[in-house]
C-alpha angles and dihedrals in degrees: 000000000000127000122241131192140225118186123209143125118301091246090056092044092055090049090050090050091051101040106017130244123314117212116249116252090239143349144155091290101030138271100332146118109276128209134181125220091226132038092235091053090050088059091052093049098047117113099200127085126235095037112195105149142055122200109216115209145171117223136209096197096172113204109002125210114206117214128196094196137031113280130171103240131177129188096254093053091047093047090050090062095041104266137114103192140011135225137189116206100185103056120144088238095045134274119321138188126207127206127191099193124068093206089069091064126082116187112221097181149296129267113206129183141180133174094292110021147040119208132189120209 
C-alpha cells in the first residue's frame, strides 16, 4: 500500500488523529477527504494558513474513478456507477485522491515542524 499526505496545522492534525477525518464542505471533486500523493503537493493543496503538520496515511480506496475535470461527486453517485473513491491526476497542485468513507483511511502518523525542529508522532 502507498502512503498519502494531508497538510494542516498541528492542532488540526492531533484532532484528526483523535477523531478521524471530517470531509471538506466542498472541493474540486465534491465534499470529501482529500489526499496528495506527495508531501510537497499536500502543502500546495491545503486550505488553512500556518501549515506546520502533515498527516501521513494509508488508504484502501476501493474502486477508483479517475476524472480529467472537476466534478461534484458524492458516495451514492459513485457507488451507483461502481466506484468507491475518485482521483484527479492532472491537478495544478499535483495528483489528488478523494475518499468519502473514514473507514478507508488508516493514519500512520504526523510530521510536525517549526523553525528549529521536526517531530514525528
